[in-house]
SEVEX-157549 format. One line per 3 residues: number of its first residue (from 1); their letters; for each residue x, y, z of C-alpha. Coordinates in steps of 0.5 Angstrom, whole numbers, padded with zeros to 4 digits, always signed. Last residue first. Layout:
# residues N
NUM	A	X Y Z  ...
# end
This chain:
# residues 712
712	KII	-0038 +0289 +0201  -0037 +0281 +0201  -0043 +0278 +0205
709	KME	-0042 +0272 +0209  -0049 +0269 +0209  -0054 +0267 +0215
706	DIL	-0055 +0274 +0217  -0058 +0275 +0210  -0063 +0269 +0211
703	WKS	-0065 +0272 +0218  -0066 +0279 +0214  -0073 +0276 +0211
700	DAF	-0077 +0282 +0210  -0079 +0280 +0203  -0078 +0286 +0199
697	KDI	-0072 +0289 +0203  -0068 +0284 +0205  -0070 +0278 +0201
694	IFL	-0071 +0282 +0195  -0065 +0287 +0196  -0061 +0280 +0197
691	IYK	-0062 +0278 +0190  -0062 +0284 +0187  -0055 +0285 +0190
688	TDV	-0053 +0278 +0187  -0054 +0280 +0180  -0059 +0275 +0176
685	MIN	-0055 +0272 +0171  -0055 +0272 +0163  -0050 +0268 +0159
682	RSF	-0047 +0272 +0152  -0046 +0269 +0146  -0046 +0274 +0140
679	RPD	-0039 +0276 +0138  -0036 +0270 +0143  -0038 +0265 +0138
676	YNI	-0040 +0258 +0141  -0043 +0254 +0135  -0047 +0248 +0137
673	DSM	-0049 +0249 +0144  -0047 +0257 +0142  -0053 +0257 +0138
670	TGE	-0057 +0261 +0143  -0053 +0267 +0142  -0058 +0272 +0139
667	WQR	-0063 +0270 +0144  -0058 +0272 +0150  -0057 +0266 +0155
664	DFN	-0061 +0264 +0161  -0061 +0263 +0169  -0054 +0264 +0172
661	LGV	-0054 +0267 +0179  -0049 +0272 +0180  -0043 +0275 +0184
658	LNG	-0042 +0269 +0189  -0034 +0270 +0191  -0029 +0265 +0188
655	NAD	-0023 +0271 +0188  -0024 +0272 +0181  -0031 +0273 +0181
652	LAP	-0036 +0267 +0181  -0043 +0266 +0177  -0046 +0260 +0181
649	SGS	-0051 +0256 +0177  -0058 +0256 +0178  -0059 +0254 +0170
646	NGG	-0053 +0251 +0168  -0057 +0245 +0166  -0059 +0248 +0159
643	TTH	-0053 +0252 +0156  -0047 +0256 +0158  -0040 +0259 +0155
640	NTA	-0039 +0265 +0159  -0038 +0271 +0155  -0042 +0276 +0161
637	TFG	-0048 +0279 +0162  -0052 +0282 +0168  -0058 +0283 +0172
634	VPV	-0062 +0287 +0177  -0057 +0292 +0179  -0060 +0297 +0184
631	DGT	-0060 +0304 +0183  -0055 +0310 +0185  -0051 +0309 +0179
628	KDK	-0045 +0307 +0184  -0049 +0301 +0186  -0055 +0300 +0190
625	YIG	-0055 +0294 +0195  -0053 +0297 +0202  -0060 +0300 +0203
622	YDK	-0064 +0301 +0197  -0070 +0305 +0199  -0071 +0309 +0193
619	KNY	-0077 +0311 +0196  -0081 +0310 +0189  -0077 +0304 +0188
616	LDI	-0079 +0301 +0195  -0086 +0303 +0193  -0086 +0300 +0187
613	LKK	-0083 +0293 +0190  -0088 +0294 +0195  -0094 +0294 +0190
610	PVD	-0092 +0288 +0186  -0090 +0289 +0179  -0094 +0286 +0173
607	FEY	-0090 +0285 +0166  -0092 +0278 +0164  -0099 +0277 +0166
604	DGP	-0101 +0284 +0166  -0105 +0287 +0172  -0101 +0294 +0171
601	VYK	-0096 +0294 +0166  -0089 +0295 +0168  -0083 +0295 +0163
598	EIV	-0080 +0302 +0165  -0081 +0300 +0173  -0077 +0294 +0171
595	GAL	-0072 +0298 +0168  -0071 +0303 +0174  -0069 +0296 +0178
592	HTQ	-0063 +0296 +0174  -0059 +0292 +0168  -0052 +0291 +0167
589	YGY	-0048 +0289 +0161  -0050 +0295 +0156  -0053 +0293 +0149
586	SVA	-0051 +0296 +0143  -0055 +0296 +0136  -0053 +0300 +0130
583	DRP	-0052 +0293 +0126  -0054 +0287 +0130  -0052 +0283 +0136
580	TSG	-0047 +0289 +0139  -0046 +0286 +0146  -0044 +0288 +0154
577	KVK	-0039 +0284 +0157  -0037 +0281 +0164  -0031 +0277 +0162
574	GYT	-0030 +0269 +0161  -0031 +0262 +0164  -0034 +0256 +0164
571	VRL	-0033 +0250 +0169  -0036 +0243 +0169  -0040 +0238 +0173
568	TSN	-0043 +0233 +0168  -0050 +0234 +0165  -0047 +0232 +0158
565	ADP	-0043 +0238 +0156  -0038 +0237 +0150  -0031 +0235 +0152
562	FFK	-0026 +0241 +0152  -0021 +0241 +0146  -0014 +0246 +0146
559	RDK	-0013 +0247 +0139  -0006 +0248 +0136  -0005 +0240 +0135
556	DTE	-0011 +0240 +0131  -0009 +0233 +0128  -0010 +0228 +0133
553	MQQ	-0016 +0232 +0137  -0020 +0233 +0130  -0018 +0225 +0128
550	AMF	-0021 +0223 +0135  -0027 +0227 +0134  -0028 +0224 +0127
547	KKQ	-0028 +0217 +0129  -0033 +0218 +0134  -0037 +0222 +0129
544	LAD	-0036 +0216 +0125  -0039 +0211 +0130  -0045 +0216 +0132
541	IKT	-0047 +0217 +0124  -0047 +0209 +0123  -0051 +0209 +0129
538	QLA	-0056 +0215 +0127  -0057 +0211 +0120  -0059 +0205 +0124
535	TFQ	-0064 +0209 +0128  -0067 +0213 +0123  -0068 +0207 +0118
532	PDA	-0071 +0203 +0124  -0075 +0209 +0126  -0078 +0211 +0120
529	IKM	-0083 +0206 +0117  -0085 +0201 +0122  -0084 +0205 +0129
526	YTE	-0087 +0211 +0126  -0093 +0207 +0123  -0094 +0203 +0130
523	KMS	-0094 +0210 +0134  -0099 +0213 +0129  -0104 +0207 +0129
520	VYL	-0103 +0206 +0136  -0104 +0213 +0138  -0111 +0213 +0134
517	QYV	-0113 +0207 +0137  -0111 +0209 +0144  -0115 +0216 +0143
514	PDK	-0121 +0211 +0141  -0121 +0207 +0147  -0122 +0200 +0145
511	KLT	-0115 +0197 +0147  -0116 +0201 +0153  -0122 +0198 +0155
508	KIL	-0119 +0191 +0154  -0113 +0193 +0158  -0117 +0196 +0164
505	KDQ	-0122 +0189 +0164  -0116 +0185 +0165  -0113 +0189 +0170
502	NSF	-0119 +0190 +0175  -0117 +0194 +0180  -0113 +0199 +0176
499	AKD	-0119 +0204 +0176  -0120 +0203 +0183  -0112 +0205 +0184
496	IDA	-0113 +0211 +0180  -0119 +0214 +0183  -0122 +0221 +0180
493	TLS	-0117 +0222 +0174  -0118 +0215 +0172  -0125 +0215 +0172
490	TGN	-0129 +0210 +0176  -0133 +0204 +0176  -0128 +0199 +0173
487	VNT	-0127 +0204 +0167  -0131 +0210 +0167  -0131 +0216 +0161
484	RGS	-0128 +0223 +0161  -0122 +0221 +0164  -0118 +0223 +0158
481	IIS	-0115 +0216 +0158  -0122 +0213 +0159  -0124 +0216 +0152
478	NKS	-0131 +0217 +0149  -0131 +0225 +0151  -0124 +0225 +0148
475	MDE	-0126 +0222 +0142  -0132 +0227 +0141  -0127 +0233 +0142
472	IVT	-0122 +0230 +0137  -0127 +0230 +0131  -0130 +0237 +0133
469	INQ	-0123 +0240 +0133  -0121 +0236 +0127  -0126 +0239 +0123
466	TEN	-0123 +0246 +0124  -0116 +0243 +0123  -0117 +0240 +0116
463	KYK	-0111 +0235 +0115  -0114 +0230 +0120  -0118 +0226 +0114
460	DFG	-0111 +0225 +0111  -0109 +0220 +0116  -0113 +0214 +0112
457	SPL	-0107 +0209 +0112  -0102 +0211 +0117  -0097 +0217 +0115
454	FQP	-0089 +0216 +0114  -0091 +0215 +0106  -0095 +0221 +0106
451	LTK	-0089 +0226 +0107  -0091 +0229 +0114  -0092 +0237 +0114
448	NAY	-0100 +0237 +0113  -0102 +0231 +0117  -0097 +0233 +0122
445	LAL	-0100 +0240 +0122  -0107 +0237 +0122  -0106 +0233 +0128
442	LKA	-0103 +0238 +0132  -0109 +0242 +0131  -0113 +0237 +0134
439	TVK	-0109 +0235 +0140  -0109 +0242 +0142  -0116 +0243 +0142
436	ADL	-0117 +0236 +0145  -0112 +0238 +0150  -0116 +0244 +0153
433	EAS	-0122 +0239 +0154  -0118 +0234 +0157  -0115 +0239 +0162
430	YDK	-0109 +0236 +0166  -0105 +0239 +0172  -0108 +0233 +0177
427	YFT	-0108 +0228 +0171  -0100 +0228 +0171  -0099 +0227 +0178
424	TLK	-0104 +0221 +0179  -0101 +0218 +0172  -0094 +0219 +0175
421	TKL	-0096 +0216 +0182  -0100 +0210 +0178  -0094 +0209 +0174
418	TTL	-0089 +0208 +0180  -0094 +0204 +0183  -0094 +0199 +0177
415	EKE	-0087 +0199 +0177  -0086 +0197 +0184  -0092 +0192 +0184
412	DMR	-0089 +0188 +0178  -0090 +0189 +0170  -0085 +0185 +0166
409	GAE	-0090 +0179 +0164  -0089 +0181 +0157  -0097 +0182 +0156
406	VSA	-0096 +0187 +0163  -0090 +0191 +0160  -0094 +0192 +0153
403	IYD	-0100 +0194 +0156  -0096 +0199 +0161  -0092 +0202 +0155
400	YYD	-0099 +0203 +0151  -0102 +0206 +0157  -0096 +0211 +0157
397	GAL	-0096 +0212 +0150  -0104 +0214 +0151  -0102 +0219 +0156
394	KLT	-0097 +0222 +0151  -0103 +0222 +0146  -0107 +0226 +0151
391	EAN	-0102 +0231 +0152  -0101 +0233 +0145  -0094 +0236 +0146
388	KIV	-0090 +0230 +0147  -0093 +0226 +0141  -0093 +0232 +0137
385	ETF	-0086 +0233 +0138  -0084 +0226 +0137  -0087 +0225 +0131
382	YAN	-0085 +0232 +0128  -0077 +0231 +0130  -0077 +0223 +0128
379	NLA	-0081 +0225 +0121  -0075 +0230 +0120  -0070 +0225 +0122
376	YPA	-0073 +0220 +0117  -0073 +0225 +0111  -0065 +0227 +0113
373	QDN	-0062 +0220 +0114  -0059 +0219 +0107  -0057 +0226 +0107
370	YLK	-0054 +0225 +0114  -0051 +0219 +0112  -0048 +0221 +0105
367	YLQ	-0044 +0228 +0108  -0042 +0223 +0114  -0038 +0219 +0109
364	DLT	-0035 +0224 +0105  -0033 +0227 +0112  -0029 +0221 +0114
361	SKI	-0026 +0220 +0107  -0024 +0227 +0107  -0021 +0226 +0114
358	EHN	-0015 +0221 +0112  -0012 +0227 +0108  -0009 +0230 +0115
355	KAV	-0006 +0237 +0115  -0010 +0240 +0109  -0016 +0236 +0111
352	LSG	-0016 +0239 +0118  -0016 +0246 +0115  -0022 +0244 +0110
349	EYM	-0026 +0242 +0116  -0025 +0248 +0119  -0027 +0252 +0113
346	VKK	-0033 +0248 +0112  -0035 +0249 +0120  -0034 +0256 +0119
343	EVA	-0039 +0256 +0113  -0044 +0252 +0117  -0044 +0257 +0123
340	NSK	-0044 +0263 +0119  -0045 +0267 +0126  -0052 +0270 +0123
337	KLG	-0054 +0264 +0120  -0053 +0259 +0126  -0055 +0265 +0131
334	EVE	-0062 +0265 +0127  -0063 +0258 +0128  -0061 +0258 +0135
331	GIW	-0066 +0264 +0137  -0072 +0260 +0134  -0069 +0254 +0138
328	KKW	-0069 +0257 +0144  -0076 +0260 +0143  -0079 +0253 +0143
325	YNA	-0074 +0251 +0148  -0077 +0255 +0154  -0084 +0255 +0151
322	VSA	-0085 +0248 +0152  -0083 +0248 +0160  -0086 +0255 +0161
319	YKS	-0093 +0252 +0159  -0092 +0246 +0163  -0090 +0250 +0169
316	AYK	-0096 +0254 +0169  -0101 +0249 +0166  -0105 +0248 +0172
313	IRT	-0104 +0255 +0175  -0106 +0258 +0169  -0112 +0253 +0168
310	ESD	-0115 +0255 +0174  -0114 +0262 +0173  -0118 +0262 +0166
307	TRM	-0118 +0268 +0161  -0110 +0268 +0160  -0109 +0261 +0161
304	KED	-0114 +0259 +0155  -0111 +0263 +0149  -0104 +0261 +0152
301	LTK	-0105 +0254 +0151  -0107 +0254 +0144  -0102 +0259 +0142
298	LAV	-0097 +0254 +0146  -0099 +0248 +0142  -0099 +0251 +0135
295	ERV	-0092 +0254 +0136  -0089 +0248 +0139  -0090 +0244 +0133
292	AIR	-0087 +0249 +0128  -0081 +0250 +0133  -0080 +0243 +0133
289	APD	-0080 +0243 +0125  -0076 +0249 +0124  -0071 +0246 +0129
286	IDT	-0070 +0239 +0125  -0070 +0242 +0118  -0066 +0248 +0116
283	MIK	-0061 +0249 +0122  -0061 +0242 +0125  -0059 +0239 +0118
280	EVG	-0054 +0245 +0117  -0050 +0243 +0123  -0050 +0236 +0121
277	VAP	-0047 +0238 +0114  -0042 +0242 +0117  -0039 +0236 +0122
274	LYE	-0041 +0236 +0129  -0036 +0238 +0134  -0039 +0243 +0139
271	TTK	-0045 +0239 +0140  -0048 +0241 +0147  -0052 +0238 +0152
268	GPF	-0054 +0239 +0160  -0049 +0244 +0163  -0048 +0242 +0170
265	GFV	-0045 +0248 +0174  -0039 +0252 +0176  -0039 +0259 +0172
262	FTF	-0033 +0264 +0172  -0032 +0271 +0172  -0027 +0276 +0170
259	DNE	-0029 +0283 +0170  -0029 +0286 +0163  -0034 +0291 +0164
256	TKD	-0035 +0293 +0171  -0038 +0290 +0177  -0040 +0293 +0184
253	KIS	-0039 +0289 +0190  -0044 +0286 +0193  -0041 +0279 +0194
250	VPL	-0044 +0273 +0197  -0039 +0268 +0200  -0040 +0261 +0198
247	YHK	-0040 +0255 +0202  -0035 +0250 +0204  -0035 +0243 +0207
244	PVF	-0043 +0244 +0208  -0047 +0243 +0215  -0054 +0241 +0213
241	PIN	-0059 +0243 +0217  -0062 +0238 +0222  -0067 +0232 +0221
238	DKS	-0072 +0230 +0227  -0078 +0232 +0223  -0075 +0227 +0218
235	YEA	-0074 +0227 +0210  -0070 +0221 +0208  -0063 +0222 +0210
232	PKN	-0056 +0224 +0208  -0051 +0225 +0213  -0049 +0231 +0218
229	NKD	-0049 +0226 +0224  -0056 +0228 +0226  -0059 +0227 +0220
226	AYI	-0059 +0232 +0214  -0063 +0237 +0211  -0061 +0242 +0205
223	RFM	-0065 +0248 +0205  -0068 +0252 +0199  -0068 +0258 +0196
220	SFD	-0071 +0261 +0189  -0068 +0266 +0184  -0070 +0269 +0177
217	GTH	-0071 +0276 +0179  -0072 +0278 +0172  -0070 +0284 +0169
214	RPW	-0067 +0283 +0162  -0064 +0287 +0157  -0063 +0282 +0153
211	VWN	-0068 +0276 +0151  -0068 +0268 +0152  -0075 +0269 +0156
208	DTD	-0077 +0276 +0155  -0084 +0275 +0152  -0084 +0268 +0155
205	SGF	-0084 +0271 +0163  -0082 +0278 +0163  -0082 +0278 +0171
202	KGI	-0081 +0270 +0172  -0078 +0271 +0179  -0081 +0278 +0180
199	SQP	-0088 +0278 +0178  -0087 +0270 +0180  -0088 +0272 +0187
196	PAG	-0081 +0271 +0190  -0079 +0265 +0193  -0077 +0262 +0200
193	VLR	-0074 +0257 +0204  -0077 +0250 +0200  -0074 +0244 +0204
190	IDK	-0069 +0239 +0201  -0069 +0232 +0205  -0066 +0227 +0200
187	YTE	-0059 +0229 +0200  -0054 +0225 +0194  -0047 +0224 +0194
184	ITY	-0044 +0222 +0187  -0037 +0219 +0185  -0036 +0221 +0178
181	AYY	-0032 +0216 +0173  -0030 +0219 +0167  -0029 +0216 +0160
178	KNG	-0025 +0218 +0153  -0026 +0217 +0146  -0033 +0215 +0147
175	YYM	-0036 +0222 +0143  -0031 +0226 +0146  -0033 +0224 +0153
172	PKV	-0037 +0218 +0156  -0040 +0218 +0163  -0039 +0213 +0168
169	IIS	-0044 +0214 +0174  -0042 +0212 +0181  -0047 +0212 +0187
166	QFP	-0047 +0214 +0195  -0052 +0214 +0200  -0050 +0207 +0202
163	ETK	-0043 +0209 +0202  -0038 +0207 +0197  -0033 +0202 +0195
160	QSN	-0031 +0201 +0188  -0030 +0194 +0184  -0037 +0194 +0183
157	KYI	-0037 +0200 +0179  -0031 +0198 +0175  -0034 +0191 +0173
154	EIN	-0041 +0195 +0171  -0037 +0200 +0167  -0033 +0194 +0163
151	KNI	-0040 +0190 +0162  -0043 +0197 +0159  -0037 +0198 +0155
148	KKT	-0037 +0190 +0152  -0044 +0191 +0151  -0043 +0197 +0147
145	LEP	-0038 +0195 +0143  -0042 +0188 +0141  -0047 +0192 +0138
142	ETL	-0044 +0195 +0135  -0036 +0194 +0133  -0031 +0191 +0136
139	IET	-0023 +0191 +0134  -0020 +0196 +0140  -0026 +0194 +0145
136	GEL	-0022 +0190 +0150  -0020 +0195 +0155  -0024 +0201 +0153
133	IQN	-0027 +0202 +0160  -0021 +0201 +0164  -0017 +0205 +0160
130	SVE	-0021 +0211 +0160  -0022 +0211 +0167  -0021 +0219 +0168
127	KID	-0023 +0220 +0175  -0028 +0225 +0179  -0029 +0225 +0186
124	VIF	-0035 +0227 +0191  -0039 +0231 +0186  -0045 +0233 +0190
121	DVK	-0052 +0231 +0188  -0059 +0234 +0191  -0066 +0231 +0191
118	VGP	-0073 +0232 +0191  -0078 +0226 +0191  -0082 +0229 +0197
115	NPL	-0081 +0237 +0198  -0081 +0239 +0205  -0083 +0246 +0207
112	EGE	-0079 +0251 +0211  -0084 +0254 +0217  -0080 +0251 +0222
109	PNK	-0073 +0254 +0220  -0076 +0261 +0221  -0080 +0266 +0217
106	AWF	-0081 +0262 +0211  -0082 +0266 +0205  -0087 +0265 +0200
103	GNS	-0089 +0268 +0193  -0096 +0271 +0192  -0097 +0269 +0185
100	LLD	-0094 +0263 +0185  -0095 +0262 +0192  -0103 +0262 +0191
97	NQV	-0106 +0260 +0197  -0114 +0260 +0195  -0112 +0257 +0188
94	TSH	-0107 +0252 +0191  -0100 +0253 +0191  -0095 +0248 +0195
91	AQI	-0094 +0244 +0188  -0093 +0250 +0184  -0087 +0252 +0188
88	QSY	-0084 +0245 +0188  -0085 +0245 +0180  -0082 +0252 +0180
85	GCH	-0076 +0251 +0184  -0071 +0251 +0177  -0075 +0257 +0174
82	HNT	-0074 +0261 +0181  -0067 +0259 +0180  -0062 +0256 +0185
79	LLL	-0060 +0258 +0192  -0059 +0253 +0197  -0058 +0255 +0205
76	GKP	-0054 +0249 +0208  -0053 +0252 +0215  -0046 +0255 +0214
73	SII	-0049 +0259 +0208  -0049 +0260 +0201  -0050 +0253 +0198
70	EAT	-0050 +0253 +0190  -0055 +0250 +0186  -0055 +0247 +0179
67	CGG	-0061 +0245 +0174  -0063 +0238 +0172  -0063 +0232 +0176
64	NFQ	-0066 +0235 +0182  -0061 +0240 +0183  -0054 +0238 +0181
61	VVA	-0050 +0241 +0187  -0044 +0246 +0188  -0041 +0248 +0195
58	DKI	-0036 +0242 +0195  -0034 +0244 +0188  -0031 +0251 +0191
55	SPK	-0026 +0247 +0195  -0025 +0244 +0202  -0019 +0239 +0203
52	QTN	-0016 +0233 +0199  -0021 +0232 +0194  -0020 +0239 +0191
49	YID	-0023 +0243 +0185  -0024 +0251 +0185  -0019 +0252 +0190
46	KAS	-0014 +0247 +0187  -0015 +0251 +0180  -0012 +0257 +0183
43	IKM	-0015 +0264 +0186  -0014 +0270 +0182  -0017 +0270 +0176
40	GLD	-0016 +0275 +0171  -0016 +0273 +0164  -0009 +0271 +0164
37	KME	-0011 +0267 +0170  -0017 +0263 +0166  -0012 +0262 +0160
34	KEN	-0007 +0259 +0165  -0012 +0255 +0169  -0015 +0251 +0163
31	LET	-0018 +0246 +0168  -0017 +0239 +0167  -0020 +0236 +0174
28	PIW	-0026 +0241 +0174  -0028 +0238 +0167  -0028 +0244 +0162
25	MGG	-0034 +0247 +0158  -0031 +0252 +0153  -0029 +0259 +0153
22	YQQ	-0023 +0262 +0150  -0023 +0263 +0142  -0019 +0258 +0138
19	AFA	-0018 +0261 +0131  -0020 +0255 +0126  -0015 +0255 +0120
16	MAA	-0015 +0258 +0114  -0008 +0257 +0113  -0009 +0250 +0111
13	PLL	-0011 +0253 +0104  -0019 +0251 +0102  -0020 +0247 +0096
10	FVS	-0022 +0241 +0100  -0028 +0244 +0104  -0030 +0247 +0097
7	LLM	-0032 +0241 +0095  -0037 +0241 +0101  -0040 +0247 +0099
4	KKT	-0041 +0245 +0091  -0044 +0239 +0094  -0049 +0244 +0097
1	M	-0050 +0243 +0105
# end
């Protein structure tokens, strides 16, 4: 943000106040019920969230710590996205039995597949506990403030009675101005029931990711199992399907534009209340750096995956994960520019200052801190993305932490077992040869994009990408970390337990490893030169952001505030709606099976279509799942304010019936994490008609349909 723009903040008239748009991510205990009913909701807030009797919240779970899922039958049948269940589908896949390519459908409960380590969390209760958590913190500053808050949280949690399968987490809201306690119930026996082939579940893959029109059947099905008393239990063949307090009826009624809809789930992270200067740094510095790193990694992986099936299966989940936010950040940058996010923030800040002049001092300080932090923040973005996407360096980081833990005397048997399990899982889907190429290219980018003062001594030698490929391949061949040389008589990729059998020898060998030494030089330079300054400035920014948030809430009495997303249960709402993202470009709100066939490219990695789906289309064998057009609806868009973590969230109609499965956002509106704009922000959902059509007609799994309550 220029100094001229900053000054203009304080010259704008109060009349240019922020115009609040409906939407937001609302805590279920504090719903904006009036606005929801004004938009068409027919049920009450108590039908959505109630601790005294069954409500919709009893059918919504957090799936494996990241996505959302919902219960759609009285037998614990769970619906989530294909991409949320992707790792589990991949884990059951082999080259000989490729469930990713072929799909999977259990023909009865006995055929459902267990998934060790997978869990789902129910929210039992939500309470505001701000007074208890903030008690005695009024005059404290960091680090004493955090210590006192953590102590108060522990005191509160210890004062609450819970079952062995329950836990309590306490989360800050409004940048620490309020605190809420969540009682959670965790189920650990979760079995794979069904998943379409990725030619349906991932149709369009990376080309269509974050894009509308969309034709992806992004769903998979699991089931929750419980003990004979319907309580959580570890996996056992004696467990029985879970009986929920509430499950969602599934509607196959036609949708029309402007129908009310709401989404219930666990959105991950938003930053809606940043100052203008913070938004500008994301738009001009941080996102472009992240994009550049991932672009190099993805291109290198894609070249190999397209020509080698074994690599494609190994890297399928990882590639999708890397590509997901790469494309999101590209859309975010474009959306922030198109929606004039920085200018809009400047105007809003001007209206706040006109009402409360004390806010000017807060904004002045934030402006200085963000600019002081800028070079360190940029280095942080490049360093963290390079280490994350160069897998061999990421592995070196794990071994670096292992050695530090051993030398500090912290490594116990449990921690060691966890590490070995993590490494075994990682090496299963790792190619040292492929990653040597990725690492070589990322080192060149890092060397060329990073200011010299942030680089290790002599790092200039990595500026040439072509030369790097030979150098890093030689490193990899001589590295135990890559698994291409032995330690304790075996390689780390072949037998983790044997490789770790002589700890002293392993550590000595690691310290001499060329990849390990490269990582150490990068890590220790970063930790010495950039991280302390970045962290110290961020601590000051966070403290001022908390103050700025409080000032916004105290000053803007006309605005109804909701807290930023932080992976806690939220409700967002809006209307079924198409969009006009660019001049002379208009999108309808609904796509159909005909669009799948239009995109069909035989044998293509992204746009192939199963023969049976083509046959169903040609015969028009749609059953009860066609709409008024005579075609099967596939996806639709609405103005619900969603983000990562809302993947798999139920999209519900005015009566609380399931009408869709949230899985993405429209590319032009991905900036909604920072600046929600109803002109561009659209969430994308799989239509329940398409989900049921695939289960019934394509998968011949009517036994699953028979479990559900279908609203026709």
